[in-house]
C-alpha positions as CSV (number, residue, x, y, z in Angstrom):
1,M,48.8,-8.1,-11.1
2,E,45.2,-9.7,-12.7
3,E,47.0,-13.2,-13.3
4,K,48.5,-13.2,-9.7
5,L,44.9,-12.4,-8.3
6,K,43.1,-15.2,-10.6
7,R,45.5,-18.1,-9.7
8,F,45.5,-17.3,-5.8
9,L,41.7,-16.9,-6.3
10,N,41.3,-20.3,-8.1
11,Q,43.6,-21.6,-5.5
12,L,41.7,-20.4,-2.6
13,L,38.6,-22.0,-4.2
14,Y,40.1,-25.2,-5.0
15,F,41.0,-25.4,-1.1
16,L,37.9,-24.5,-0.1
17,T,35.5,-26.1,-2.1
18,E,37.5,-29.0,-3.6
19,G,37.5,-27.3,-7.3
20,K,33.6,-26.8,-7.2
21,G,32.6,-23.3,-8.8
22,E,34.1,-20.3,-10.4
23,V,35.5,-16.8,-9.3
24,H,34.7,-13.9,-11.7
25,L,36.6,-10.1,-11.3
26,V,34.9,-7.4,-12.2
27,K,37.2,-4.2,-12.3
28,E,35.4,-0.7,-12.0
29,E,38.1,1.9,-12.0
30,S,40.4,1.5,-9.2
31,N,38.0,-0.7,-7.6
32,L,37.7,-4.6,-7.8
33,K,34.8,-6.9,-7.6
34,V,35.4,-10.8,-6.6
35,L,32.5,-13.0,-7.1
36,F,32.5,-16.5,-5.8
37,Q,29.9,-19.0,-7.4
38,V,30.0,-22.0,-5.9
39,P,27.4,-24.9,-5.5
40,Q,27.8,-25.4,-1.4
41,A,27.9,-21.7,-0.2
42,A,26.8,-22.1,3.3
43,P,30.4,-23.2,4.2
44,L,31.8,-19.8,2.1
45,I,29.1,-17.2,3.6
46,G,29.1,-18.8,7.3
47,H,27.0,-17.3,10.1
48,R,25.4,-14.6,9.1
49,G,27.7,-13.8,6.7
50,E,31.0,-13.6,8.7
51,N,32.9,-15.9,6.5
52,I,32.6,-13.5,3.7
53,Y,34.5,-10.9,5.6
54,Y,37.2,-12.9,6.5
55,L,37.6,-13.8,2.7
56,R,37.4,-10.9,1.9
57,H,40.3,-9.8,4.1
58,L,42.3,-12.4,2.9
59,V,42.0,-11.3,-0.7
60,W,42.6,-7.6,0.0
61,L,46.0,-8.6,2.1
62,F,46.5,-10.2,-0.7
63,L,45.8,-7.4,-2.8
64,K,47.8,-5.2,-0.9
65,C,51.2,-7.0,-0.3
66,Q,51.3,-8.3,-4.1
67,A,50.1,-5.6,-6.1
68,D,50.3,-2.4,-3.5
69,F,46.3,-2.2,-4.3
70,S,44.7,0.9,-3.1
71,G,40.7,1.0,-4.2
72,K,38.0,-0.7,-2.8
73,L,37.4,-4.3,-2.6
74,Y,34.0,-5.9,-2.9
75,L,33.5,-9.5,-2.5
76,D,30.6,-11.8,-2.9
77,V,29.4,-15.3,-2.6
78,N,26.7,-16.6,-4.9
79,N,25.2,-13.0,-4.3
80,Y,24.7,-13.2,-0.7
81,L,25.6,-10.0,0.5
82,Q,23.7,-8.2,-2.4
83,E,20.1,-10.1,-1.7
84,K,21.2,-9.1,2.0
85,G,21.3,-5.4,1.1
86,D,18.1,-5.3,-0.3
87,K,16.3,-7.4,1.8
88,L,17.8,-5.1,4.4
89,K,16.7,-1.7,2.7
90,E,13.4,-3.1,2.1
91,W,12.8,-3.6,5.9
92,A,14.5,-0.2,6.9
93,E,11.9,1.3,4.8
94,Q,8.9,-0.6,6.5
95,E,10.6,0.4,9.9
96,I,11.3,4.2,8.7
97,E,7.6,3.9,7.8
98,K,6.6,2.6,11.4
99,V,8.6,5.5,13.0
100,I,6.7,8.3,11.0
101,M,3.7,6.7,11.8
102,S,4.0,6.7,15.4
103,G,6.4,9.5,15.7
104,R,8.3,7.9,18.5
105,P,12.0,6.6,17.6
106,V,12.8,2.9,17.1
107,S,16.0,1.0,18.4
108,F,17.6,-2.0,16.9
109,Y,20.4,-4.0,18.6
110,N,22.8,-7.0,17.5
111,L,23.1,-5.8,13.9
112,S,26.6,-6.0,11.8
113,P,28.4,-2.6,11.3
114,Y,27.3,-3.6,7.4
115,E,23.8,-3.8,8.5
116,R,24.2,-0.5,10.9
117,R,25.8,1.2,8.0
118,L,23.2,0.5,5.2
119,I,20.3,1.7,7.5
120,H,22.0,5.0,7.8
121,I,22.0,5.3,4.1
122,V,18.4,4.2,3.5
123,C,17.5,6.5,6.6
124,A,19.5,9.9,5.0
125,A,18.1,9.0,1.7
126,D,14.7,9.0,2.7
127,G,14.8,12.6,4.8
128,R,11.8,12.4,7.0
129,V,14.2,10.5,9.7
130,G,17.1,10.7,10.9
131,S,19.6,7.8,12.9
132,H,22.5,7.1,14.8
133,S,24.4,4.5,16.4
134,A,25.5,4.6,20.4
135,D,27.8,2.0,22.4
136,T,25.4,0.8,25.5
137,P,25.8,-2.0,27.7
138,R,23.9,-3.9,25.7
139,G,26.3,-3.6,22.6
140,R,26.0,-1.0,19.8
141,V,22.2,-0.1,19.2
142,L,21.3,1.7,16.1
143,T,18.2,4.4,17.1
144,I,16.0,5.8,14.1
145,T,14.2,9.1,15.2
146,P,11.6,11.4,13.3
147,H,12.8,14.7,12.2
148,K,10.6,17.5,14.0
149,N,8.3,18.6,12.1
150,E,8.7,22.5,11.9
151,D,5.4,23.4,10.2
152,K,3.2,22.4,13.1
């Protein structure tokens, strides 16, 4: 399975970047990380990381068809998602502080599912706030709300 996957990923990389760059595979139990390192990352990343999700889906389909893969697949290009996640966590922590200081909820629109999920995780880990997502006419919205303090 691993040789087939490496061959597929190298062919994909050659097709997308004319052979410039490298692919690294990292196995962690039943999960798999596919890390692309390329000189020109923008075409592989796309607008707000959209192309990474398409690449991930292509690789997942290959794994599903060729190897009956059932683990989790993580795919990143030049550490884009890792860096984006770190920045988003930092931003979410700043927004949590604003919610705590003001005592009022704050809502965010136009977040990707990945961004919403990450903010929900940060809010849950913080414990001083709650978060929820809901459908609105403007699209999906994530709201961070302060927990009611029972001590008062």
